[in-house]
C-alpha positions as a Markdown table, in Angstrom:
| # | Residue | x | y | z |
|---|---|---|---|---|
| 1 | Met | 14.0 | 43.4 | 6.8 |
| 2 | Arg | 10.6 | 43.2 | 8.4 |
| 3 | Arg | 9.1 | 42.0 | 5.2 |
| 4 | Arg | 11.6 | 39.1 | 5.0 |
| 5 | Leu | 10.9 | 38.2 | 8.6 |
| 6 | Ala | 7.1 | 38.3 | 7.9 |
| 7 | Tyr | 7.6 | 36.0 | 4.8 |
| 8 | Leu | 9.8 | 33.7 | 6.8 |
| 9 | Leu | 7.2 | 33.4 | 9.7 |
| 10 | Leu | 4.4 | 32.9 | 7.1 |
| 11 | Leu | 6.4 | 30.2 | 5.4 |
| 12 | Ile | 7.1 | 28.4 | 8.7 |
| 13 | Gly | 3.5 | 28.7 | 9.8 |
| 14 | Leu | 2.2 | 27.2 | 6.6 |
| 15 | Ser | 4.6 | 24.4 | 6.6 |
| 16 | Ala | 3.9 | 23.5 | 10.2 |
| 17 | Ala | 0.1 | 23.4 | 9.7 |
| 18 | Pro | -1.4 | 19.9 | 9.5 |
| 19 | Val | -2.4 | 18.7 | 6.1 |
| 20 | Val | -6.1 | 18.0 | 5.9 |
| 21 | Ser | -6.8 | 14.7 | 4.2 |
| 22 | Ser | -10.1 | 13.4 | 3.1 |
| 23 | Ala | -11.4 | 9.9 | 3.3 |
| 24 | Gln | -11.1 | 9.4 | -0.4 |
| 25 | Asp | -7.3 | 9.8 | -0.5 |
| 26 | Gly | -6.6 | 6.1 | 0.2 |
| 27 | Ile | -7.8 | 3.1 | -1.8 |
| 28 | Ser | -11.1 | 1.5 | -0.9 |
| 29 | Arg | -11.5 | -1.8 | 1.0 |
| 30 | Lys | -13.1 | -3.4 | -2.0 |
| 31 | Lys | -10.2 | -2.4 | -4.2 |
| 32 | Gln | -7.7 | -3.7 | -1.6 |
| 33 | Glu | -9.5 | -7.0 | -1.4 |
| 34 | Arg | -9.4 | -7.3 | -5.2 |
| 35 | Ile | -5.7 | -6.6 | -5.3 |
| 36 | Gln | -5.0 | -9.1 | -2.5 |
| 37 | Ala | -7.2 | -11.8 | -4.3 |
| 38 | Lys | -5.3 | -11.2 | -7.6 |
| 39 | Lys | -2.0 | -11.4 | -5.8 |
| 40 | Ala | -3.0 | -14.7 | -4.1 |
| 41 | Lys | -4.1 | -16.1 | -7.4 |
| 42 | Asp | -0.8 | -15.1 | -9.1 |
| 43 | Glu | 1.2 | -16.6 | -6.2 |
| 44 | Lys | -0.8 | -19.8 | -6.5 |
| 45 | Lys | -0.2 | -20.0 | -10.3 |
| 46 | Ala | 3.5 | -19.3 | -9.8 |
| 47 | Lys | 3.8 | -22.0 | -7.1 |
| 48 | Ala | 2.1 | -24.6 | -9.4 |
| 49 | Arg | 4.4 | -23.6 | -12.3 |
| 50 | Gln | 7.4 | -23.9 | -10.0 |
| 51 | Glu | 6.4 | -27.4 | -8.8 |
| 52 | Arg | 5.7 | -28.5 | -12.4 |
| 53 | Asp | 9.1 | -27.3 | -13.5 |
| 54 | Asp | 10.8 | -29.0 | -10.5 |
| 55 | Arg | 9.1 | -32.3 | -11.3 |
| 56 | Lys | 10.2 | -32.0 | -14.9 |
| 57 | Arg | 13.8 | -31.2 | -13.9 |
| 58 | His | 13.8 | -34.1 | -11.5 |
| 59 | Leu | 12.7 | -36.5 | -14.2 |
| 60 | Asp | 15.3 | -35.2 | -16.6 |
| 61 | Ile | 18.0 | -36.0 | -14.2 |
| 62 | Gln | 17.0 | -39.7 | -13.9 |
| 63 | Asp | 18.2 | -42.4 | -16.2 |
| 64 | Lys | 15.9 | -44.1 | -18.7 |
| 65 | Ala | 15.1 | -47.2 | -16.6 |
| 66 | Thr | 14.2 | -45.0 | -13.6 |
| 67 | Arg | 11.9 | -42.8 | -15.7 |
| 68 | Lys | 10.1 | -45.9 | -17.0 |
| 69 | Arg | 9.7 | -47.3 | -13.5 |
| 70 | Ile | 8.3 | -44.0 | -12.2 |
| 71 | Lys | 5.9 | -43.7 | -15.2 |
| 72 | Arg | 4.7 | -47.3 | -14.6 |
| 73 | His | 4.1 | -46.8 | -10.9 |
| 74 | Thr | 2.4 | -43.4 | -11.5 |
| 75 | Lys | 0.0 | -45.0 | -13.9 |
| 76 | Arg | -0.8 | -47.8 | -11.5 |
| 77 | Ala | -1.3 | -45.3 | -8.7 |
| 78 | Asp | -3.7 | -43.3 | -10.9 |
| 79 | Arg | -5.7 | -46.4 | -11.7 |
| 80 | Arg | -5.9 | -47.8 | -8.2 |
| 81 | Gly | -5.9 | -44.6 | -6.1 |
| 82 | Ser | -3.7 | -43.7 | -3.2 |
| 83 | Gly | -4.4 | -46.8 | -1.1 |
| 84 | Pro | -1.9 | -49.6 | -0.5 |
| 85 | His | -0.5 | -51.4 | -3.6 |
| 86 | Arg | -1.6 | -54.9 | -4.5 |
| 87 | Asp | -0.2 | -56.8 | -7.5 |
| 88 | Gly | -2.6 | -58.3 | -10.0 |
| 89 | Phe | -3.9 | -61.9 | -9.9 |
| 90 | Phe | -1.4 | -63.4 | -12.4 |
| 91 | Arg | 1.5 | -61.7 | -10.8 |
| 92 | Arg | 0.5 | -62.8 | -7.4 |
| 93 | Thr | -0.2 | -66.4 | -8.6 |
| 94 | Phe | 2.7 | -67.0 | -10.9 |
| 95 | Gly | 5.2 | -64.4 | -9.8 |
| 96 | Gly | 7.0 | -62.2 | -12.3 |
């Protein structure tokens, strides 16, 4: 009986003792920064992929005339930049 009581007290004493942890148990700051940088890069790539897919899906929904108009205006915006639109000389002069 005493032996069981001694084992029980020993078991309780060992389980209640604080666990000593060293500084090397966790991951280093450099490794954490690398993990966060990789995660941010992956999220950025996923967001860009999602936007590209959304644009493609939006164009697929449009009818042919609208797709052509969007394409024409996109090309013009790429040539002239993001400033205000101005029609060309002949279009301004003769209409069209």
